[in-house]
RODO-2510 file (C-alpha; in nm, 4 decimals, decimal comma):
residues 466
     n   res          X          Y          Z
     1     m    10,2674     6,4261     5,9766
     2     e    10,2536     6,2718     6,3406
     3     a    10,5185     6,3834     6,5851
     4     g    10,6824     6,0646     6,5952
     5     a    10,7390     6,0781     6,2251
     6     d    10,9033     6,3637     6,1983
     7     t    11,1133     6,3070     6,4981
     8     l    11,2259     5,9591     6,3338
     9     q    11,3035     6,1652     6,0115
    10     k    11,5417     6,3946     6,2200
    11     a    11,6814     6,1309     6,3934
    12     l    11,7453     5,9087     6,0785
    13     q    11,9014     6,2116     5,9108
    14     i    12,1477     6,2481     6,1898
    15     n    12,2305     5,8396     6,2007
    16     l    12,2950     5,8524     5,7937
    17     d    12,5337     6,1249     5,8472
    18     l    12,8654     5,9949     5,9230
    19     r    13,0327     6,3267     6,0367
    20     w    12,9159     6,2898     6,3715
    21     y    12,9672     6,0184     6,6415
    22     g    12,9422     6,0234     6,9998
    23     t    12,7617     5,9311     7,3444
    24     i    12,4154     5,9749     7,4606
    25     a    12,4178     5,9704     7,8211
    26     e    12,0644     6,0520     8,0162
    27     i    11,9606     6,0144     8,3568
    28     g    11,5910     6,0461     8,5128
    29     a    11,3510     5,9380     8,2781
    30     g    11,4868     5,6582     8,0738
    31     q    11,6751     5,6294     7,7365
    32     e    11,4323     5,8640     7,5704
    33     v    11,6748     6,0280     7,3240
    34     a    11,8766     5,7789     7,2521
    35     r    11,5529     5,5454     7,1909
    36     w    11,4701     5,7398     6,8781
    37     f    11,7759     5,7035     6,7282
    38     f    11,7566     5,2998     6,7767
    39     r    11,4237     5,2954     6,6409
    40     a    11,5236     5,5145     6,3062
    41     g    11,7872     5,2765     6,1817
    42     g    12,1699     5,3253     6,1264
    43     a    12,2312     5,4341     6,4910
    44     a    12,5567     5,2570     6,4577
    45     g    12,6936     5,5423     6,2492
    46     t    12,6253     5,7788     6,5151
    47     v    12,6039     5,6368     6,8686
    48     a    12,9235     5,5276     7,0107
    49     k    12,7676     5,4671     7,3556
    50     s    12,4382     5,5291     7,5484
    51     m    12,3933     5,5057     7,9147
    52     s    12,2326     5,6057     8,2329
    53     a    12,3949     5,6142     8,5853
    54     y    12,0839     5,6263     8,8424
    55     d    12,2465     5,5001     9,1349
    56     m    12,3645     5,8272     9,2973
    57     a    12,7140     5,6347     9,3980
    58     v    12,7357     5,5040     9,0358
    59     s    12,6962     5,8642     8,9023
    60     d    12,9466     6,0258     9,1344
    61     a    13,2044     5,7626     9,0686
    62     v    13,1357     5,8478     8,6687
    63     y    13,1210     6,1996     8,6850
    64     g    13,2264     6,3214     9,0499
    65     k    13,0198     6,4328     9,3476
    66     a    12,7291     6,6554     9,2993
    67     d    12,5077     6,8437     9,5793
    68     r    12,2180     6,8155     9,3455
    69     y    12,1855     6,5490     9,0656
    70     v    11,9358     6,7789     8,8196
    71     s    12,1320     7,0905     8,8002
    72     k    12,3493     7,2580     8,5480
    73     g    12,6555     7,1321     8,7238
    74     r    12,5938     6,7733     8,7057
    75     l    12,4777     6,8282     8,3425
    76     q    12,8132     7,0153     8,2492
    77     a    13,0370     6,7355     8,4355
    78     m    12,8609     6,4680     8,2139
    79     l    12,9052     6,6658     7,9063
    80     d    13,2745     6,7318     7,9705
    81     r    13,3468     6,3662     8,0926
    82     e    13,1689     6,1926     7,7900
    83     f    13,2865     6,4417     7,5133
    84     q    13,6640     6,3805     7,6590
    85     l    13,6204     6,0181     7,6477
    86     n    13,5398     5,9901     7,2674
    87     v    13,8078     6,2125     7,1723
    88     d    14,0684     6,0246     7,4181
    89     r    13,9543     5,6793     7,3246
    90     l    13,8675     5,7525     6,9503
    91     g    14,0631     6,0534     6,8398
    92     d    14,3617     5,8437     6,6981
    93     e    14,1724     5,6097     6,5055
    94     r    13,8816     5,8287     6,3508
    95     g    13,9496     6,2065     6,4829
    96     d    14,0760     6,3182     6,1093
    97     e    13,7300     6,2424     5,9576
    98     t    13,4809     6,2579     6,2781
    99     a    13,3266     6,5254     6,4428
   100     f    13,2625     6,3979     6,8459
   101     f    12,9455     6,4756     7,0508
   102     a    12,8434     6,4241     7,3848
   103     f    12,4764     6,4419     7,4606
   104     a    12,3388     6,4562     7,8280
   105     d    12,0148     6,5179     8,0192
   106     t    11,9583     6,4683     8,4003
   107     v    11,5769     6,5429     8,4653
   108     v    11,3080     6,4385     8,7348
   109     a    10,9993     6,3307     8,5427
   110     r    10,6752     6,2934     8,7317
   111     s    10,6947     6,0734     9,0301
   112     y    10,4314     5,7712     9,1200
   113     r    10,3068     5,9820     9,3886
   114     g    10,3216     6,3075     9,1961
   115     g    10,3368     6,6803     9,2950
   116     n    10,7405     6,7413     9,2387
   117     e    10,8306     6,9911     8,9819
   118     c    10,9296     6,8094     8,6479
   119     h    11,1977     6,9637     8,5011
   120     g    11,5591     6,8987     8,3711
   121     w    11,8901     7,0265     8,2295
   122     m    12,0146     6,9030     7,8546
   123     g    12,2523     6,9784     7,6392
   124     v    12,5389     6,8862     7,3719
   125     k    12,8844     6,9358     7,3280
   126     f    12,9990     6,8982     6,9856
   127     q    13,2561     6,9601     6,7230
   128     s    13,1241     7,1142     6,3790
   129     h    13,4111     6,9597     6,1986
   130     p    13,6556     6,7070     6,2794
   131     r    13,9347     6,8349     6,4910
   132     d    13,7829     7,1512     6,5633
   133     e    13,7362     7,3104     6,9181
   134     p    13,3965     7,2304     7,0942
   135     s    13,0865     7,4320     7,0817
   136     q    12,8236     7,3560     7,3713
   137     i    12,4355     7,4209     7,3850
   138     v    12,2404     7,3737     7,7236
   139     v    11,8621     7,4476     7,8174
   140     h    11,6612     7,3948     8,0897
   141     v    11,3124     7,2560     8,0342
   142     r    11,0104     7,1687     8,2172
   143     m    10,7948     6,8983     8,1379
   144     l    10,3908     7,0082     8,1583
   145     d    10,2339     6,6679     8,0802
   146     d    10,0247     6,5073     8,3515
   147     e    10,1722     6,1615     8,2860
   148     a    10,5087     6,0116     8,3500
   149     a    10,5142     5,8524     8,0068
   150     l    10,3916     6,1340     7,7983
   151     q    10,6725     6,3747     7,9787
   152     q    10,9293     6,0891     7,8777
   153     e    10,8133     6,1004     7,5009
   154     a    10,8343     6,4738     7,4844
   155     l    11,1461     6,5055     7,6560
   156     g    11,2907     6,2458     7,3910
   157     v    11,1443     6,4587     7,0757
   158     v    11,3033     6,7885     7,2238
   159     g    11,6291     6,5992     7,3018
   160     v    11,6243     6,4945     6,9130
   161     n    11,5364     6,8430     6,8202
   162     l    11,8524     6,9737     7,0287
   163     l    12,0789     6,7222     6,8490
   164     h    11,9324     6,7968     6,4965
   165     a    11,9777     7,1720     6,5800
   166     a    12,3165     7,1362     6,6874
   167     f    12,4380     6,9707     6,3878
   168     f    12,2539     7,1358     6,0952
   169     q    12,1508     7,4625     6,2336
   170     h    12,4104     7,5855     6,4561
   171     h    12,5037     7,8915     6,1914
   172     e    12,1591     8,0037     6,2538
   173     p    12,0856     8,0611     6,6442
   174     e    11,7448     8,1873     6,6197
   175     r    11,6128     7,9144     6,3975
   176     l    11,8010     7,6539     6,6162
   177     v    11,5951     7,7958     6,9350
   178     e    11,2648     7,8088     6,7215
   179     s    11,3265     7,4440     6,5995
   180     l    11,3511     7,2930     6,9639
   181     l    10,9438     7,2627     6,9979
   182     d    10,9187     7,0969     6,6452
   183     r    10,6089     6,8530     6,6543
   184     l    10,5653     6,9545     7,0231
   185     t    10,3572     7,2602     7,1978
   186     t    10,4109     7,4879     7,4850
   187     g    10,1627     7,2926     7,6565
   188     r    10,3941     7,0258     7,6611
   189     i    10,7450     7,1605     7,7119
   190     e    10,8708     7,4870     7,8505
   191     v    11,2261     7,5880     7,7818
   192     d    11,3073     7,8809     8,0164
   193     m    11,6931     7,9039     7,9705
   194     i    11,9412     7,8517     7,6831
   195     e    12,3129     7,9114     7,6573
   196     l    12,5183     7,8872     7,3530
   197     k    12,8918     7,8980     7,3683
   198     g    13,1917     7,7757     7,2025
   199     i    13,3728     7,8612     6,8728
   200     e    13,0388     7,8294     6,6586
   201     f    12,8759     8,0634     6,8900
   202     r    13,1560     8,3120     6,9398
   203     a    12,9229     8,5809     6,8068
   204     v    12,6116     8,4955     6,9807
   205     d    12,4864     8,7140     7,2563
   206     n    12,2789     8,4751     7,4898
   207     r    12,0751     8,7600     7,5908
   208     l    11,8997     8,7869     7,2533
   209     m    11,8746     8,4174     7,2876
   210     a    11,6858     8,4511     7,6163
   211     l    11,4766     8,7234     7,4479
   212     k    11,3953     8,4716     7,1666
   213     l    11,2535     8,2326     7,3871
   214     v    11,0018     8,4639     7,5497
   215     q    10,9389     8,6183     7,1924
   216     v    10,8358     8,2871     7,0331
   217     g    10,6424     8,1457     7,3282
   218     l    10,9042     7,8738     7,4532
   219     s    10,8699     8,0328     7,8157
   220     g    10,6709     8,3003     7,9833
   221     a    10,9873     8,4544     8,1087
   222     a    11,3656     8,4514     8,0838
   223     m    11,6368     8,6127     8,2826
   224     f    12,0009     8,7306     8,2953
   225     g    12,2257     8,8770     8,5566
   226     p    12,4441     9,2206     8,5546
   227     d    12,7232     9,0199     8,4403
   228     r    12,5336     8,9458     8,1105
   229     e    12,5026     8,5664     8,1802
   230     v    12,1722     8,3914     8,1390
   231     l    12,0241     8,2317     8,4297
   232     q    11,7694     7,9706     8,5120
   233     p    11,4744     8,1640     8,6853
   234     s    11,3516     7,8938     8,9171
   235     e    11,6998     7,8389     9,0600
   236     v    11,7355     8,2245     9,0943
   237     l    11,4136     8,2889     9,2573
   238     r    11,4309     7,9828     9,5110
   239     k    11,3513     8,0769     9,8419
   240     k    11,4254     8,4457     9,8073
   241     s    11,2365     8,7475     9,8698
   242     i    11,1965     8,9389     9,5557
   243     l    11,1372     9,2956     9,5038
   244     v    11,0624     9,3614     9,1207
   245     e    11,0189     9,6928     8,9143
   246     r    10,8812     9,6993     8,5968
   247     g    10,9839     9,9744     8,3595
   248     s    11,0812    10,0499     8,0139
   249     f    11,4282    10,1694     8,1442
   250     r    11,4568    10,3353     7,8215
   251     p    11,7011    10,4732     7,9673
   252     p    11,7128    10,3645     8,3439
   253     t    11,7077    10,6962     8,5531
   254     v    11,7719    10,8055     8,8972
   255     v    11,4285    10,7643     8,9705
   256     n    11,4434    10,3885     8,9046
   257     i    11,7166    10,3141     9,1180
   258     d    11,5536    10,5252     9,4002
   259     m    11,2199    10,3660     9,3403
   260     l    11,4077    10,0228     9,4259
   261     e    11,6346    10,1772     9,6941
   262     a    11,3202    10,3295     9,8684
   263     a    11,1204    10,0070     9,8550
   264     r    11,3823     9,7914     9,9725
   265     a    11,4283     9,9896    10,2722
   266     k    11,0401     9,9642    10,3665
   267     f    11,0537     9,5774    10,2380
   268     e    11,3538     9,4656    10,4627
   269     a    11,1527     9,5959    10,7819
   270     d    10,9209     9,3187    10,7267
   271     p    11,0356     9,0292    10,9516
   272     e    10,9471     8,7718    10,7231
   273     v    11,1858     8,9584    10,4491
   274     a    11,4791     8,9656    10,6908
   275     r    11,4890     8,5795    10,7415
   276     r    11,5952     8,5677    10,3310
   277     d    11,8238     8,6894    10,0709
   278     i    11,6626     8,9653     9,8860
   279     l    11,6586     8,9597     9,4989
   280     l    11,5975     9,2775     9,3157
   281     l    11,4661     9,2494     8,9776
   282     t    11,3804     9,4908     8,6975
   283     e    11,1749     9,3395     8,4421
   284     l    11,0943     9,4480     8,0827
   285     t    10,7726     9,3198     7,9048
   286     m    10,7423     9,1737     7,5559
   287     a    10,4497     9,4367     7,5255
   288     n    10,7098     9,7309     7,6159
   289     l    10,9790     9,6208     7,3928
   290     r    10,7555     9,5652     7,0946
   291     a    10,6192     9,9370     7,1617
   292     g    10,3236     9,8796     6,9984
   293     g    10,4516     9,6893     6,6940
   294     d    10,5202     9,3113     6,5968
   295     v    10,9055     9,3669     6,6075
   296     v    11,1742     9,3860     6,8760
   297     d    11,4397     9,6264     6,8009
   298     r    11,7243     9,3927     6,8849
   299     r    11,9736     9,7043     6,9384
   300     d    11,7356     9,8863     7,1395
   301     f    11,6748     9,6009     7,3700
   302     l    12,0722     9,5185     7,4276
   303     a    12,1209     9,9062     7,4944
   304     r    11,8466     9,8795     7,7867
   305     a    12,0057     9,5444     7,8942
   306     d    12,3559     9,6901     7,8902
   307     l    12,2446     9,9981     8,1116
   308     l    12,0701     9,7811     8,3642
   309     a    12,3853     9,5479     8,3690
   310     a    12,5880     9,8751     8,4509
   311     c    12,3537     9,9334     8,7338
   312     g    12,4181     9,5894     8,8814
   313     m    12,0602     9,5011     8,8022
   314     t    11,9196     9,1246     8,7323
   315     v    11,6795     9,1425     8,4548
   316     l    11,3704     8,9200     8,3728
   317     i    11,2029     8,9597     8,0352
   318     s    10,8492     8,8414     8,0440
   319     d    10,5152     8,8104     7,8360
   320     f    10,3040     8,8744     8,1446
   321     l    10,1294     9,2129     8,0767
   322     a     9,8868     9,1927     8,3577
   323     y    10,0619     9,2224     8,6955
   324     h     9,9004     8,9179     8,8474
   325     r    10,0428     8,6863     8,6068
   326     l    10,3794     8,8184     8,6833
   327     a    10,2951     8,7565     9,0513
   328     a    10,1784     8,4181     9,0019
   329     y    10,5156     8,3386     8,8113
   330     l    10,7110     8,4509     9,0978
   331     a    10,4905     8,2799     9,3639
   332     w    10,5387     7,9451     9,2118
   333     r    10,8659     7,9653     9,2198
   334     t    10,9554     8,1100     9,5636
   335     d    10,7808     8,0956     9,9012
   336     g    10,9427     8,4051    10,0156
   337     r    10,7808     8,7473    10,0336
   338     i    10,7163     8,9297     9,7099
   339     g    10,6735     9,3305     9,6512
   340     m    10,6267     9,4945     9,3351
   341     v    10,7506     9,8693     9,2955
   342     m    10,5906    10,0941     9,0929
   343     g    10,5132    10,4453     9,0662
   344     l    10,1792    10,6222     9,1360
   345     p    10,0729    10,6057     8,7704
   346     s    10,0908    10,2681     8,7298
   347     l     9,8545    10,1950     9,0329
   348     i     9,5937    10,4393     8,9005
   349     d     9,6099    10,2301     8,5991
   350     l     9,5350     9,9583     8,7818
   351     f     9,2294    10,0824     8,8700
   352     d     9,0952    10,0950     8,5051
   353     e     8,8792     9,8363     8,4580
   354     s     8,9146     9,7950     8,0990
   355     t     9,2425     9,6561     8,1726
   356     h     9,0844     9,3799     8,3456
   357     a     8,8263     9,2578     8,0794
   358     d     9,0211     8,9262     8,0258
   359     l     8,9282     8,7967     8,3576
   360     p     8,5618     8,6918     8,4176
   361     g     8,5582     8,8494     8,7910
   362     g     8,7183     9,1556     8,6271
   363     i     8,8952     9,4093     8,8511
   364     l     8,8116     9,2041     9,1749
   365     e     8,9640     8,8959     9,0434
   366     s     9,2283     9,0564     8,9191
   367     f     9,3333     9,2177     9,2642
   368     g     9,2634     8,8930     9,4402
   369     r     9,5077     8,7038     9,1991
   370     l     9,7602     8,9830     9,2387
   371     l     9,7575     9,0636     9,6118
   372     k     9,7283     8,7227     9,7446
   373     n    10,0187     8,5367     9,9763
   374     d    10,0625     8,9199    10,1229
   375     l    10,1916     9,0699     9,8017
   376     r    10,2417     9,4389     9,8463
   377     l    10,2489     9,7355     9,6191
   378     f    10,5347     9,9674     9,7040
   379     v    10,4338    10,2963     9,5339
   380     y    10,6647    10,6086     9,4584
   381     p    10,4621    10,9321     9,4623
   382     m    10,4185    11,1630     9,1648
   383     l    10,3954    11,5512     9,0722
   384     r    10,0445    11,6447     8,9502
   385     d    10,0422    12,0609     8,8694
   386     g    10,3407    12,0858     9,0973
   387     q    10,1680    11,9104     9,3992
   388     v    10,3001    11,5761     9,5358
   389     v    10,0426    11,3086     9,5036
   390     t    10,0823    10,9897     9,7077
   391     v     9,8830    10,6697     9,7998
   392     d     9,7208    10,8683    10,0805
   393     t     9,5998    11,1677     9,8365
   394     v     9,5450    10,9906     9,5293
   395     a     9,1955    10,9520     9,3937
   396     v     9,0364    10,6997     9,1928
   397     a     8,6681    10,6465     9,0110
   398     d     8,4231    10,7326     9,2660
   399     y     8,2637    10,3968     9,2719
   400     l     8,5982    10,2085     9,2842
   401     q     8,7379    10,4421     9,5669
   402     p     8,5594    10,2010     9,8393
   403     l     8,7834     9,9024     9,6690
   404     y     9,0872    10,1272     9,6861
   405     d     9,0384    10,2301    10,0648
   406     y     8,9677     9,8655    10,1468
   407     l     9,3084     9,7919    10,0010
   408     a     9,4872    10,0659    10,1348
   409     r     9,3449     9,9775    10,4856
   410     r     9,4496     9,5914    10,4331
   411     g     9,8490     9,7260    10,3800
   412     s     9,8540     9,6358    10,0185
   413     f     9,9706     9,9818     9,9324
   414     v    10,3037    10,0883    10,0960
   415     g    10,3659    10,4316    10,0052
   416     l    10,7315    10,5347     9,9741
   417     d    10,7660    10,8432    10,1942
   418     n    11,1493    10,8162    10,1795
   419     y    11,1635    10,9301     9,8119
   420     k    11,3914    11,2078     9,7003
   421     p    11,1860    11,5106     9,5969
   422     d    11,4131    11,6416     9,3648
   423     y    11,3684    11,3331     9,1516
   424     l    11,0142    11,3613     9,1156
   425     p    10,9853    11,5900     8,8058
   426     i    11,1967    11,3679     8,6120
   427     l    11,0800    11,1013     8,3322
   428     s    11,2434    10,8649     8,1201
   429     r    11,0834    11,0138     7,8015
   430     d    11,2131    11,3436     7,8730
   431     v    11,5534    11,2043     7,9274
   432     l    11,5171    11,0099     7,5786
   433     q    11,4529    11,3576     7,4005
   434     r    11,7299    11,5313     7,5407
   435     i    11,9979    11,2627     7,4641
   436     p    12,0177    11,3129     7,0986
   437     t    12,0293    11,6906     7,0977
   438     e    12,2634    11,9728     7,2398
   439     d    12,0820    11,9826     7,6027
   440     t    12,3251    11,8204     7,8749
   441     t    12,0704    11,8037     8,1367
   442     w    11,9820    11,4842     8,1033
   443     e    12,3223    11,3611     8,2334
   444     s    12,2021    11,4737     8,5784
   445     m    11,8964    11,2635     8,5497
   446     v    12,0651    10,9101     8,5057
   447     p    12,2956    10,7240     8,7253
   448     s    12,6708    10,8345     8,6641
   449     e    12,7497    10,4763     8,4826
   450     v    12,4164    10,4884     8,2642
   451     g    12,5272    10,8456     8,1554
   452     e    12,8849    10,7235     8,0874
   453     l    12,7744    10,4049     7,8772
   454     v    12,5134    10,6339     7,6419
   455     k    12,8169    10,8463     7,5740
   456     k    13,0545    10,5680     7,5426
   457     r    12,8386    10,3377     7,2969
   458     g    12,5821    10,6204     7,1459
   459     f    12,2811    10,4739     7,2475
   460     f    11,9639    10,6472     7,1886
   461     g    12,0930    10,8697     6,9065
   462     y    12,3623    11,0490     7,1167
   463     q    12,6229    11,1854     6,9344
   464     r    12,9884    11,1334     7,0306
   465     v    13,1297    11,3999     6,8422
   466     r    12,9616    11,7626     6,9058
***
């Protein structure tokens, strides 16, 4: 079945179901979503109004002034305004048998000159039953087609998918997420943020929805903040200096925090960094979350997420196993300096040629991609046979030592000599093994807020009553 046919079928199913009635408001790429409903037939049973307010003065007059027109704030103003108008104008007449909705999008598609970021915000505010409190789904999309007409087509399809999912799959949030790209591919549309809220989604943890986006390939990465709210990565990363630490954080230890703090002290000394805000990121990869299998343990994931939140951390979930892919993702979203924080064992792993076999240029191409734009690796020392090993004293394979020495001389590796010596023996896996036992020494190996939350929630097998 061709893409359009199935999208028409979804639009027709909505049109023929007289429960939902509302507004479609679109800014930036034409009436691409509304068009599907009119093409399908029977749109008079669904669409009370369709509109586009392209002129900024007109848009401001309708929805209020905005600093940015393609933004979550503008989208929310559109949804709130259009939904309330439907309730106010039509509630008395048909509110007992109609569930009202407002769909909106504000996007920037490819311009005639090209080169601009093609992205937008899209959402639906809806009643699942007449007279019900509203629920809401908001997504951020990136359009990846090279031609404006194809971007507009893809936007229309994902908009119909969103409305169909809201009306018929709101009770299955994970299926709702999966359905957003029905009849599309990830080569055409990327969804890097989704937020579900309202009465129908009161039991939904949006961090799990962020995880789902990456898990099913809708996005290479997703992000949430220490307040547990999902974030749109490009907005958060824009123009920042970024310091990122990859880890298992199972659980976060005092070493993880000291690595970031020690690296930040070195990072801030760079004049290029001093001119910008610094964003500290903790990154969890899907490979780590899957732990060698195909299934992600949600309770384990949320435990790690909660513990990182307790430490005040912003979390990035990514499907970037290779460091150079993470570097490319960050570099595309900021022109600020980027630093990666790692323990010395991770740097040693980077000098294992087998980990770069997917690149035609092997280890040389991998380091070239990773370290361009003057990205630096901030490296925490390790203990080996009771001796401290640093970036200055570690040895790699003989034939790779010249490459290591060259990168070290050019300043790509920054040794963290401002570490806390007492922390070097601490390993996350040792902490994890001790938590379910009578051995309480693990409590001194994690930040106090982590220890308290592990005990309060019974994370990682901790027994509350001993």
